[in-house]
N, C-alpha and C positions, 0 to 999 in steps of 0.2 A: 145531492141527487145525481150530479153528473158523475162523480166517483162511483156511487153504487152502480150506476148503469154500467160504467166501464168494467167493474168487477163482474157484473152478470154476463156482459158480452164475452169477455175473455174466458170466463170458465164455462160458458155455453158451447164453446167450439166442439168439445167431445161429444155433448149430447146431440149435436146437429151433424155429427160425423164430418166436421170441417175443423180438423184438429190444428192446433198451433205448434209450431216448431220454432222456438226462440232461442237464440244463443247469446250469451253475456261475454263480451270480448274485452280484453284490457291487459295491461302490463302487470307484472308481479306486484301485489300489494294494492291493486286498484279497487278491490272490493267484489270481485267477480263471484267468489264462492258464497260470500254473505248474501249478495243480491239474489243469486240463484236460490238459495235455501228460502229466502223470504217470499219470493214470488211463487215458488213452487208450493209452499205452505198456503199462501193467501188465495191462490188461484186454482189449487188442486191439479197442478201439473205434475208430471214425472220428472224428477231432477236427475241429471246425469253430470257427475263431477269428473274433474281431471284427476288422473292417477297420480298421486302424490305419495301417500304414505306407503303404498306397496310397489312403488316404483324402484327397481332394482339398480338403476343407474344414477339416479339424482344426486345423491350425496358424493358419489365419485366425481360426478360431472363438475360440481362446483369446486372440488379440489384440484382437478386437472381438466380443463375445459377441452383442450386439444386432443387429448387421449379418448375422452369419452363422448365427444360431440356427435359423432355418426351414430352409434348404437343408441345414444339417447334420443336423437331425432327420429330415428326408424321406430323406436318403441313407442313414442308419442304418436307418430303417424298411424301406426297400426292399431293403437288403442282408439284413437279418435275416429278413424274409419269405421271400425266395428261399432262404435257408439252411435255415429251417424246413421248407419245402416239399421241398427236396432230401433232407432226413433222413427226412421222412414216406415218401417213395417208394422209399427205399433199403431192401434187404433186411438190412443190416447195423446192428448197434448203433452208436450215435453219442453223442458228447458235445459240447455247444455252450458256447462262452465267451461269456456274457451272452445275454440273451433279447430277443425283440421286446417282451416285457411291461414290461421295465425302461424301454424307450425312452419309453413313454407315462407310465407311473406314477412314474417317477423324474425323468428328464432333461427331458422337456417340461414336467412339471409344475413342476419347479424354476425353469426359465427363464421360464415364464409368471408364476409368483408373485413372481419376482424383477424383473419388468418388463422382461425381455430378449427376450420373445416376446409381441407384441401379441395381444389377443383375437381378432382376426380370423384371424390365422395359426394361433393355438392351436385354435380351433374347426374350422378346416379340417383341421389335423393330426389332431384326435381323430376326426372323421368318417372320414377315410382309414384310421385305426388300426383303428377299429371295424369297417369293412368288410373290411379284410385279415384280421383275426384271426378273423372269422366263418368263414374257410375253413380254419382251423388246428385240430389235434388237440392237446390238452395233453401236455406231456412226461410221461414215466413217472415222473421224480423232478426236483424243483427242489431243488438244494443252494444255501442261502443263506449266504454267507461274511460274517461281521461282523468288522469291525476298528476299533478307536478311532482318532480323527483323528491323534493323534501317531504311531501306527504306519503309518497310510496316507501321511503325509508323509515318514516314514523310508524306506518302500519307494519311493516316487516318486522321492526323490533318489537311492536306490541305482541305479535302472535308467536314469536319467540322460537321458530324453528331453527335449530343449530346450524344447519347447512346453508341457511339463507343469510345468516349474519355477516358472511364474508363476500356477498355479492358486491362487485365494485360498483361505485356510484357512476362511473363512466359507461358501464354496461347498461344500467338502468336509463341513463339519459339517451344512450343510443337506441335502445328499444322504443323510448317514447317518440324519437324521430321517426323510426320505421313504422310505428303505429299511425302516426299523423300521416305518412305517406299512403298507408293502406287505407286509412279512413277516406281520403280524398279520392282514391281510384276505385273503391268498391262498387261494383255494378252488377253483383248477382241478384239483388232484391232490394227490398225496403230496409233502411237503417235508421238508427237513432243515436245521435251523439249526446253523451251525458257527462257534464263536468262535475266531478265528485269532490273537488277540493272544499267547496262550501256547501255540500249537500250530505245531510245526515240521515240516510234512509234506515239506518240501525235503530236509532233512539227517538227519531222525531217522526211521529205519525204522519203529520201534514206533509212533510217532504216525500215520505213514501207514497202517500196517496195521490200526490201530484205526479210522481214518476209513473205510476200505474196508469193514470189518465194520459200521460204523454205516450206511453206504449200503445194504449188503445187508438190514439189519434194517428199513430204512425202505421198502422196496419191497412191492408187494403181490402179486407173482406167484410167490411162493416154492413154492406148491403144484405149479407147472409145471416145476420143476428135477428133472431125473432124477438129479441128483447125491446126492440124499438118499434 
């Protein structure tokens, strides 16, 4: 009964004109896209996915990070800014696969600190990022997916994207460190940390149901729901 109420409350946002804007954040291979798809289908939210298959820089980037880091980061920044604005202006509840905030706090930072993005480009990027995010409203909820590096590697191998198979283990490890730093400092709104190493929200309905309940418990508009 509790799970059914949570589904009703979450899907009821659009009907009450109190839309939800949820972001699924996490490292490469953490399960963001899968969870975005499942939540969108179950809760009738509009899904917005990371630009991967049509990304003109990604394959080149993994072959030569120093050469392609700046254009790749600008591409992602532009794509996610436009997606964020589209969600803000929509009347429907939405869920987004990775946020604009991760671009700066995780990936651009990692490239800069590893010497693959020079100071001039990094400072230019940060200025652009700060200007763009000043026009954005924070999501209703940020879901942080945590996964250990061995589990990330396992998932990356399973999905079989050629350009991902050469991602250095050290790079994934460093991204996990940056994600942990960001999770601890995130102060834009409500957030939920989900450890996915032992959570099977793909094939285990009970695990997925409990996750939906956790999402409901993490939001702050419960008094607006007519379902209670």
